[in-house]
KEKE-3310 file (N, C-alpha, C; in steps of 0.2 Angstrom, whole numbers, plus 5000, padded with zeros to 4 digits):
npx = (5074:5080:5097:5100:5107:5114:5120:5135:5148:5155:5171:5179:5190:5188:5177:5184:5193:5184:5179:5191:5195:5184:5176:5161:5153:5140:5137:5131:5122:5116:5103:5103:5099:5096:5104:5114:5123:5127:5140:5140:5144:5138:5137:5138:5130:5118:5115:5114:5128:5135:5149:5162:5174:5190:5201:5214:5206:5195:5181:5189:5199:5195:5198:5206:5198:5185:5180:5180:5171:5160:5156:5149:5140:5128:5136:5138:5147:5153:5157:5160:5152:5160:5171:5179:5169:5157:5145:5151:5147:5146:5153:5146:5144:5143:5148:5139:5134:5144:5144:5145:5132:5125:5132:5129:5116:5116:5120:5110:5100:5105:5106:5092:5087:5092:5085:5088:5084:5089:5105:5123:5138:5154:5168:5181:5192:5188:5176:5172:5169:5158:5150:5148:5140:5129:5125:5121:5111:5102:5098:5090:5092:5105:5113:5125:5142:5158:5172:5187:5202:5200:5197:5183:5178:5176:5183:5196:5199:5197:5208:5219:5237:5254:5261:5251:5246:5257:5258:5246:5245:5238:5225:5224:5229:5220:5208:5210:5205:5196:5203:5215:5221:5215:5221:5234:5233:5227:5238:5246:5238:5241:5254:5250:5242:5251:5261:5254:5249:5261:5267:5259:5261:5274:5279:5276:5275:5265:5254:5244:5249:5240:5229:5233:5235:5221:5216:5223:5219:5205:5206:5210:5199:5187:5182:5185:5196:5191:5179:5185:5192:5182:5175:5184:5184:5170:5171:5178:5170:5154:5152:5157:5149:5137:5141:5145:5132:5126:5133:5130:5117:5118:5117:5120:5127:5118:5120:5130:5147:5162:5179:5194:5211:5227:5242:5254:5250:5245:5233:5234:5246:5242:5230:5217:5209:5198:5193:5189:5179:5170:5165:5155:5147:5138:5141:5156:5170:5186:5202:5220:5228:5241:5248:5248:5240:5231:5222:5213:5221:5234:5233:5224:5220:5221:5212:5200:5199:5197:5185:5175:5169:5163:5154:5146:5139:5124:5110)
npy = (4883:4893:4899:4916:4924:4936:4936:4936:4924:4914:4909:4893:4894:4906:4902:4892:4899:4906:4896:4893:4905:4909:4900:4892:4902:4908:4908:4921:4928:4942:4950:4967:4977:4981:4969:4969:4961:4957:4950:4941:4936:4927:4926:4920:4925:4936:4954:4962:4966:4975:4973:4981:4982:4989:4996:4989:4978:4964:4956:4948:4954:4955:4943:4940:4945:4942:4930:4932:4943:4937:4930:4939:4946:4945:4943:4952:4951:4959:4961:4975:4983:4981:4975:4960:4946:4952:4961:4969:4982:4992:5008:5025:5041:5050:5043:5038:5025:5020:5028:5033:5033:5024:5012:5012:5010:4997:4990:4992:4985:4972:4970:4971:4961:4950:4951:4962:4976:4987:4991:4989:4996:4992:4997:4999:5010:5012:5006:5012:5024:5022:5018:5030:5037:5028:5030:5043:5044:5034:5036:5030:5017:5014:5010:5013:5017:5011:5018:5016:5022:5034:5051:5062:5061:5073:5083:5077:5079:5093:5098:5093:5092:5093:5083:5074:5071:5064:5053:5047:5043:5035:5039:5049:5044:5034:5041:5045:5047:5033:5022:5022:5020:5008:4999:4999:4993:4981:4974:4968:4963:4957:4963:4976:4976:4971:4981:4993:4991:4989:5001:5009:5004:5001:4988:4970:4961:4960:4954:4940:4927:4920:4928:4939:4933:4931:4944:4948:4939:4942:4955:4952:4948:4949:4966:4970:4979:4991:4993:4996:5008:5016:5017:5026:5037:5041:5045:5057:5066:5064:5060:5070:5081:5076:5076:5089:5095:5090:5097:5110:5111:5109:5096:5083:5068:5058:5047:5037:5038:5031:5033:5027:5026:5022:5025:5026:5030:5039:5046:5051:5059:5069:5074:5079:5068:5067:5080:5083:5074:5078:5089:5084:5075:5072:5065:5060:5049:5042:5036:5033:5018:5006:5004:5004:5008:4997:4991:4980:4969:4972:4975:4967:4962:4974:4982:4975:4976:4990:4992:4983:4986:4998:4995:4986:4994:4999:5008)
npz = (5100:5087:5084:5085:5072:5073:5085:5095:5093:5106:5109:5111:5118:5126:5134:5141:5148:5156:5164:5171:5177:5184:5192:5194:5191:5180:5163:5152:5138:5133:5124:5120:5111:5094:5085:5095:5107:5124:5133:5148:5164:5179:5196:5213:5229:5236:5237:5221:5211:5199:5188:5180:5167:5161:5148:5139:5142:5147:5155:5162:5169:5182:5189:5200:5211:5210:5216:5230:5230:5226:5237:5245:5236:5222:5209:5193:5179:5165:5148:5140:5126:5110:5116:5122:5122:5118:5107:5092:5085:5070:5070:5070:5061:5071:5081:5091:5093:5101:5112:5130:5134:5126:5130:5144:5143:5138:5150:5159:5152:5153:5167:5171:5163:5171:5182:5191:5197:5205:5210:5215:5209:5203:5195:5183:5175:5158:5160:5171:5167:5159:5170:5177:5168:5168:5181:5180:5170:5175:5189:5199:5198:5202:5217:5224:5220:5216:5209:5199:5197:5188:5183:5180:5163:5156:5163:5162:5148:5147:5155:5150:5149:5144:5151:5155:5142:5136:5144:5143:5129:5121:5121:5112:5101:5097:5094:5081:5064:5057:5044:5051:5065:5068:5058:5062:5075:5072:5065:5074:5087:5100:5103:5104:5116:5125:5125:5128:5141:5147:5146:5154:5166:5169:5167:5165:5175:5185:5180:5176:5165:5157:5157:5150:5138:5135:5134:5122:5113:5112:5107:5094:5087:5074:5070:5083:5085:5079:5087:5099:5096:5092:5104:5111:5102:5103:5117:5116:5109:5107:5120:5128:5125:5131:5144:5147:5145:5157:5166:5164:5167:5181:5186:5197:5204:5216:5223:5235:5232:5229:5226:5220:5217:5209:5217:5211:5198:5183:5185:5199:5198:5189:5191:5204:5211:5220:5222:5208:5206:5216:5210:5202:5210:5225:5237:5240:5243:5246:5241:5238:5232:5234:5221:5203:5188:5185:5195:5200:5196:5200:5214:5222:5235:5243:5236:5238:5252:5253:5245:5248:5261:5259:5248:5254:5264:5271:5264)
capx = (5074:5086:5102:5100:5113:5118:5123:5142:5151:5159:5175:5180:5196:5185:5174:5189:5196:5179:5179:5197:5196:5178:5172:5154:5149:5136:5138:5124:5122:5110:5102:5102:5097:5096:5111:5119:5123:5132:5142:5140:5144:5134:5139:5138:5124:5118:5113:5117:5134:5138:5156:5164:5182:5193:5204:5211:5205:5189:5179:5195:5203:5192:5199:5209:5194:5178:5178:5178:5165:5154:5154:5145:5135:5127:5141:5137:5153:5151:5161:5157:5151:5166:5176:5178:5164:5151:5145:5156:5143:5150:5152:5143:5147:5144:5150:5134:5134:5149:5144:5144:5125:5123:5135:5125:5109:5117:5121:5103:5096:5108:5104:5085:5086:5094:5080:5091:5082:5093:5111:5129:5143:5162:5170:5188:5194:5182:5170:5170:5166:5151:5146:5147:5134:5124:5122:5118:5105:5098:5100:5086:5095:5112:5113:5131:5147:5165:5176:5194:5208:5198:5194:5178:5180:5176:5189:5202:5200:5198:5214:5225:5243:5259:5263:5246:5246:5263:5257:5240:5246:5233:5219:5225:5230:5214:5203:5212:5200:5197:5205:5222:5223:5213:5226:5240:5232:5226:5244:5248:5234:5245:5259:5247:5240:5257:5265:5250:5249:5268:5268:5255:5262:5281:5281:5270:5276:5260:5249:5244:5250:5234:5224:5236:5233:5214:5215:5226:5214:5199:5207:5212:5193:5185:5179:5187:5200:5186:5175:5190:5194:5175:5175:5188:5181:5164:5173:5181:5165:5147:5151:5159:5143:5132:5144:5144:5125:5125:5136:5126:5110:5119:5116:5125:5126:5116:5121:5137:5152:5169:5184:5200:5216:5234:5247:5259:5247:5244:5228:5236:5251:5240:5223:5215:5203:5192:5191:5186:5172:5165:5161:5149:5143:5137:5144:5162:5175:5190:5209:5224:5230:5248:5249:5248:5233:5227:5221:5211:5226:5240:5232:5217:5218:5220:5205:5194:5199:5194:5179:5170:5165:5159:5149:5141:5136:5117:5108)
capy = (4889:4894:4904:4922:4925:4942:4934:4934:4917:4913:4904:4888:4897:4910:4897:4888:4904:4908:4891:4893:4911:4911:4893:4892:4908:4906:4913:4924:4932:4946:4955:4974:4981:4978:4966:4970:4956:4958:4944:4942:4930:4929:4921:4922:4926:4942:4959:4963:4970:4975:4974:4983:4982:4994:4995:4985:4971:4961:4955:4944:4958:4954:4936:4940:4947:4940:4925:4935:4947:4933:4928:4944:4949:4942:4947:4951:4953:4960:4964:4981:4982:4982:4972:4953:4942:4956:4963:4975:4985:4997:5015:5030:5047:5054:5038:5037:5018:5018:5033:5030:5032:5018:5007:5012:5007:4990:4987:4992:4980:4966:4969:4970:4954:4946:4953:4966:4983:4991:4987:4993:4995:4992:4998:5001:5013:5013:5004:5017:5030:5019:5018:5037:5039:5024:5033:5050:5043:5029:5036:5026:5010:5013:5011:5016:5014:5012:5019:5014:5026:5039:5057:5063:5062:5081:5086:5075:5082:5100:5099:5090:5096:5089:5077:5069:5069:5060:5047:5044:5044:5031:5043:5054:5039:5030:5045:5047:5044:5027:5016:5022:5016:5001:4995:4998:4988:4974:4971:4964:4965:4956:4968:4982:4975:4971:4988:4998:4989:4990:5008:5012:5000:5000:4981:4965:4956:4959:4951:4933:4926:4918:4934:4943:4930:4932:4951:4948:4935:4946:4961:4949:4946:4954:4971:4972:4986:4996:4995:4999:5015:5020:5019:5033:5043:5044:5049:5063:5069:5065:5060:5077:5085:5074:5078:5097:5097:5089:5102:5116:5111:5108:5089:5080:5062:5059:5041:5037:5037:5029:5034:5024:5026:5020:5030:5026:5030:5045:5050:5054:5063:5074:5077:5078:5064:5068:5086:5082:5070:5082:5094:5081:5071:5075:5061:5057:5048:5037:5037:5030:5011:5005:5001:5008:5009:4991:4990:4973:4964:4974:4976:4964:4962:4981:4984:4972:4979:4996:4993:4979:4989:5003:4992:4983:4999:5000:5014)
capz = (5097:5082:5087:5082:5068:5075:5092:5094:5095:5111:5107:5116:5123:5131:5138:5145:5153:5161:5169:5175:5181:5187:5193:5197:5187:5175:5157:5149:5132:5133:5119:5123:5106:5087:5083:5100:5113:5129:5136:5155:5169:5185:5201:5220:5232:5240:5233:5215:5210:5192:5188:5173:5165:5157:5141:5134:5145:5147:5162:5165:5174:5189:5191:5207:5216:5209:5220:5236:5229:5226:5244:5247:5231:5216:5205:5186:5176:5158:5143:5136:5119:5107:5119:5124:5118:5117:5100:5090:5080:5067:5073:5065:5060:5077:5086:5096:5095:5107:5118:5137:5135:5123:5134:5150:5141:5138:5156:5161:5149:5156:5174:5171:5161:5176:5188:5196:5196:5209:5211:5216:5204:5204:5188:5182:5168:5153:5163:5176:5163:5158:5176:5178:5163:5170:5187:5178:5166:5178:5196:5203:5198:5205:5224:5226:5216:5217:5202:5200:5193:5183:5184:5175:5156:5154:5167:5159:5142:5148:5159:5147:5148:5141:5155:5154:5135:5135:5148:5140:5122:5117:5121:5106:5095:5096:5091:5074:5059:5054:5048:5053:5071:5067:5054:5066:5080:5069:5063:5080:5093:5106:5104:5107:5123:5130:5125:5131:5148:5150:5146:5159:5172:5170:5166:5165:5180:5189:5176:5174:5158:5154:5157:5145:5132:5134:5131:5116:5109:5112:5102:5088:5084:5069:5073:5090:5085:5077:5093:5104:5093:5092:5111:5112:5098:5107:5123:5114:5105:5110:5127:5131:5124:5136:5151:5147:5146:5164:5170:5162:5171:5188:5188:5202:5206:5222:5227:5238:5227:5231:5221:5222:5212:5210:5220:5206:5192:5180:5188:5204:5196:5184:5193:5211:5209:5224:5220:5202:5207:5220:5205:5199:5214:5231:5242:5237:5247:5243:5242:5234:5234:5233:5214:5197:5185:5184:5202:5201:5195:5204:5221:5223:5242:5245:5233:5242:5259:5253:5242:5251:5267:5256:5244:5259:5268:5270:5262)
cpx = (5080:5090:5101:5107:5117:5121:5130:5144:5155:5164:5176:5186:5193:5181:5178:5192:5191:5179:5185:5197:5190:5173:5166:5150:5146:5136:5131:5126:5116:5109:5100:5100:5098:5104:5116:5118:5128:5134:5143:5141:5141:5136:5139:5131:5124:5115:5117:5123:5136:5145:5159:5172:5184:5196:5211:5209:5197:5187:5185:5199:5201:5194:5202:5204:5187:5176:5176:5172:5159:5152:5149:5139:5134:5130:5139:5143:5151:5157:5157:5156:5158:5172:5174:5174:5157:5151:5149:5152:5148:5148:5148:5147:5148:5146:5145:5133:5139:5149:5143:5136:5122:5126:5131:5119:5110:5117:5114:5099:5099:5105:5096:5083:5087:5089:5083:5089:5086:5099:5117:5133:5150:5164:5177:5188:5188:5176:5167:5167:5159:5147:5144:5140:5128:5121:5119:5111:5100:5099:5096:5089:5101:5112:5119:5136:5154:5169:5183:5198:5205:5197:5188:5181:5181:5182:5195:5204:5201:5205:5220:5231:5248:5261:5257:5245:5251:5261:5251:5240:5240:5226:5218:5226:5224:5208:5204:5207:5201:5199:5212:5224:5221:5218:5232:5239:5231:5232:5247:5245:5238:5250:5256:5245:5246:5260:5261:5250:5256:5269:5265:5257:5270:5284:5275:5270:5270:5254:5249:5244:5244:5229:5227:5234:5226:5213:5218:5221:5208:5200:5209:5205:5191:5181:5181:5191:5196:5182:5179:5191:5187:5174:5178:5186:5175:5166:5175:5176:5158:5147:5153:5153:5138:5135:5143:5137:5123:5127:5132:5120:5111:5118:5122:5123:5124:5118:5128:5142:5159:5174:5191:5205:5223:5239:5252:5257:5247:5239:5230:5241:5248:5233:5223:5209:5197:5189:5187:5179:5168:5162:5155:5145:5143:5140:5150:5167:5180:5198:5213:5226:5237:5249:5248:5240:5228:5226:5218:5216:5232:5239:5225:5215:5217:5213:5199:5193:5196:5187:5173:5166:5161:5153:5144:5138:5128:5115:5103)
cpy = (4890:4899:4910:4923:4931:4941:4933:4927:4918:4907:4899:4890:4902:4907:4894:4893:4906:4902:4891:4899:4912:4904:4895:4898:4905:4910:4915:4927:4935:4951:4962:4979:4978:4976:4968:4965:4958:4951:4945:4935:4932:4923:4924:4923:4932:4948:4960:4968:4970:4977:4975:4984:4988:4992:4994:4978:4969:4960:4950:4948:4957:4947:4935:4942:4945:4934:4928:4940:4943:4930:4933:4947:4943:4946:4946:4955:4954:4962:4969:4980:4984:4978:4964:4949:4946:4958:4969:4978:4990:5004:5019:5036:5051:5049:5037:5029:5016:5024:5029:5029:5026:5012:5006:5009:4999:4987:4987:4986:4973:4965:4968:4963:4949:4947:4958:4973:4988:4988:4992:4992:4996:4992:5001:5005:5015:5011:5008:5023:5028:5020:5025:5039:5035:5027:5040:5049:5038:5030:5032:5019:5009:5015:5015:5013:5016:5012:5019:5018:5030:5045:5058:5064:5069:5084:5084:5078:5090:5102:5096:5095:5091:5083:5072:5067:5064:5053:5043:5045:5041:5035:5047:5050:5036:5034:5047:5044:5037:5027:5016:5018:5009:4996:4994:4993:4981:4971:4967:4966:4963:4961:4974:4982:4975:4978:4993:4997:4990:4997:5012:5009:4999:4992:4977:4960:4955:4955:4944:4932:4924:4924:4938:4940:4931:4939:4951:4945:4939:4952:4958:4948:4951:4960:4974:4979:4992:4998:4998:5007:5019:5022:5026:5038:5046:5048:5056:5068:5069:5064:5066:5081:5083:5076:5086:5099:5095:5094:5108:5117:5109:5101:5086:5073:5062:5052:5041:5035:5036:5030:5032:5024:5024:5025:5031:5028:5038:5049:5054:5060:5070:5077:5076:5075:5066:5075:5086:5079:5074:5088:5091:5076:5074:5072:5057:5055:5043:5039:5033:5023:5011:5001:5006:5008:5003:4988:4983:4968:4965:4973:4973:4964:4969:4984:4981:4975:4986:4996:4989:4983:4995:5000:4989:4987:4999:5007:5017)
cpz = (5093:5085:5082:5078:5070:5082:5091:5096:5101:5110:5113:5121:5128:5136:5143:5150:5158:5166:5173:5180:5186:5188:5197:5195:5181:5169:5154:5143:5132:5127:5122:5117:5099:5086:5089:5106:5118:5132:5144:5158:5175:5190:5208:5223:5236:5235:5227:5215:5203:5192:5181:5172:5162:5150:5143:5136:5143:5154:5165:5170:5181:5192:5198:5212:5215:5214:5227:5235:5229:5232:5247:5243:5226:5211:5197:5183:5168:5154:5140:5129:5115:5110:5121:5119:5117:5110:5099:5084:5076:5070:5068:5065:5066:5083:5092:5098:5100:5112:5125:5137:5132:5128:5141:5149:5141:5145:5160:5159:5152:5163:5175:5168:5166:5182:5193:5194:5199:5211:5213:5210:5206:5197:5188:5175:5164:5156:5168:5173:5161:5164:5178:5174:5166:5176:5185:5175:5170:5186:5201:5203:5201:5212:5226:5221:5218:5210:5203:5194:5187:5187:5179:5168:5154:5157:5164:5153:5143:5151:5156:5147:5145:5145:5154:5147:5133:5138:5145:5133:5118:5117:5114:5100:5093:5093:5084:5070:5057:5047:5051:5060:5071:5064:5058:5072:5077:5066:5068:5086:5099:5108:5107:5114:5127:5130:5129:5139:5151:5151:5152:5166:5174:5169:5166:5170:5184:5186:5175:5167:5154:5153:5151:5138:5130:5131:5124:5111:5107:5106:5095:5084:5079:5072:5079:5090:5083:5083:5098:5102:5094:5100:5113:5108:5101:5113:5121:5110:5109:5117:5131:5130:5130:5143:5152:5148:5154:5168:5170:5166:5178:5190:5192:5204:5214:5226:5230:5232:5230:5225:5223:5216:5214:5212:5215:5199:5189:5183:5194:5203:5192:5187:5201:5210:5214:5223:5213:5203:5211:5216:5202:5203:5221:5237:5239:5243:5243:5245:5237:5236:5231:5226:5209:5194:5186:5191:5203:5201:5199:5212:5223:5230:5245:5242:5237:5249:5259:5250:5245:5257:5264:5252:5248:5263:5266:5269:5267)
residu = (UNK:UNK:UNK:UNK:UNK:UNK:UNK:UNK:UNK:UNK:UNK:UNK:UNK:UNK:UNK:UNK:UNK:UNK:UNK:UNK:UNK:UNK:UNK:UNK:UNK:UNK:UNK:UNK:UNK:UNK:UNK:UNK:UNK:UNK:UNK:UNK:UNK:UNK:UNK:UNK:UNK:UNK:UNK:UNK:UNK:UNK:UNK:UNK:UNK:UNK:UNK:UNK:UNK:UNK:UNK:UNK:UNK:UNK:UNK:UNK:UNK:UNK:UNK:UNK:UNK:UNK:UNK:UNK:UNK:UNK:UNK:UNK:UNK:UNK:UNK:UNK:UNK:UNK:UNK:UNK:UNK:UNK:UNK:UNK:UNK:UNK:UNK:UNK:UNK:UNK:UNK:UNK:UNK:UNK:UNK:UNK:UNK:UNK:UNK:UNK:UNK:UNK:UNK:UNK:UNK:UNK:UNK:UNK:UNK:UNK:UNK:UNK:UNK:UNK:UNK:UNK:UNK:UNK:UNK:UNK:UNK:UNK:UNK:UNK:UNK:UNK:UNK:UNK:UNK:UNK:UNK:UNK:UNK:UNK:UNK:UNK:UNK:UNK:UNK:UNK:UNK:UNK:UNK:UNK:UNK:UNK:UNK:UNK:UNK:UNK:UNK:UNK:UNK:UNK:UNK:UNK:UNK:UNK:UNK:UNK:UNK:UNK:UNK:UNK:UNK:UNK:UNK:UNK:UNK:UNK:UNK:UNK:UNK:UNK:UNK:UNK:UNK:UNK:UNK:UNK:UNK:UNK:UNK:UNK:UNK:UNK:UNK:UNK:UNK:UNK:UNK:UNK:UNK:UNK:UNK:UNK:UNK:UNK:UNK:UNK:UNK:UNK:UNK:UNK:UNK:UNK:UNK:UNK:UNK:UNK:UNK:UNK:UNK:UNK:UNK:UNK:UNK:UNK:UNK:UNK:UNK:UNK:UNK:UNK:UNK:UNK:UNK:UNK:UNK:UNK:UNK:UNK:UNK:UNK:UNK:UNK:UNK:UNK:UNK:UNK:UNK:UNK:UNK:UNK:UNK:UNK:UNK:UNK:UNK:UNK:UNK:UNK:UNK:UNK:UNK:UNK:UNK:UNK:UNK:UNK:UNK:UNK:UNK:UNK:UNK:UNK:UNK:UNK:UNK:UNK:UNK:UNK:UNK:UNK:UNK:UNK:UNK:UNK:UNK:UNK:UNK:UNK:UNK:UNK:UNK:UNK:UNK:UNK:UNK:UNK:UNK:UNK:UNK:UNK:UNK:UNK:UNK:UNK:UNK:UNK:UNK:UNK:UNK:UNK:UNK:UNK:UNK:UNK:UNK:UNK:UNK:UNK:UNK:UNK:UNK)
# end
């Protein structure tokens, strides 16, 4: 069968990183729409678990917990569209190609293509926002989910104050009209990754050097800076419309929801995460972990101790 020319190429460096960080996991490239392909890895045995990363990372952020998760679940690690080795389609005037709804549709297509009609979700940062929309749009598919270090997008924008704006400066930088932020990121993608992660964490000591290299290499790909910016532009526009419509009709998530956040992070300082999630979901539990924003890399053991019992609960 000829290779579809729209399918993104997976570099030898990315393949080597996957073999290093995720031994035994099988690579997949799943078509989810016209000229959109999602890069995924699948490994382990048990009930299905979809695992999604945040910004500016890729699926590599899970390298310290994936092996243990795979002892209990059939784990599916994905790169969101615009990130990693997934497709980076152009954005539109309304940024709909990078809406949470579009990204959630990608994840449904991936899971169905792998034979998983109903599954649990573990997601961090941007991936957790995709998981929120996935659960809202496809409630019968999501059995339960654990979301890491976010409050709902609508709440975070509506309650922005000076402290939050200073700490999450990149939210307001990345939504500026193209091509300004793209040009600045493309000038030195590695510096953007390191500086952003350092600003949110106080340093880089917690991170594996090979993982940082993988994030920088991913962002250096053609179209990656644009995809990253479109992700945030969509969150500040069309996603808010979708979330506000849910609130207006009183829609609430019905599946069990766990919310975990870093006790040294901005979400704890600026929001009340459990209270915010109880505005949009019926069954919410969780608490803080002894780390900053990048929970899977900073506090892998604590994350597993908190998330595994929840994710393994029988419905």
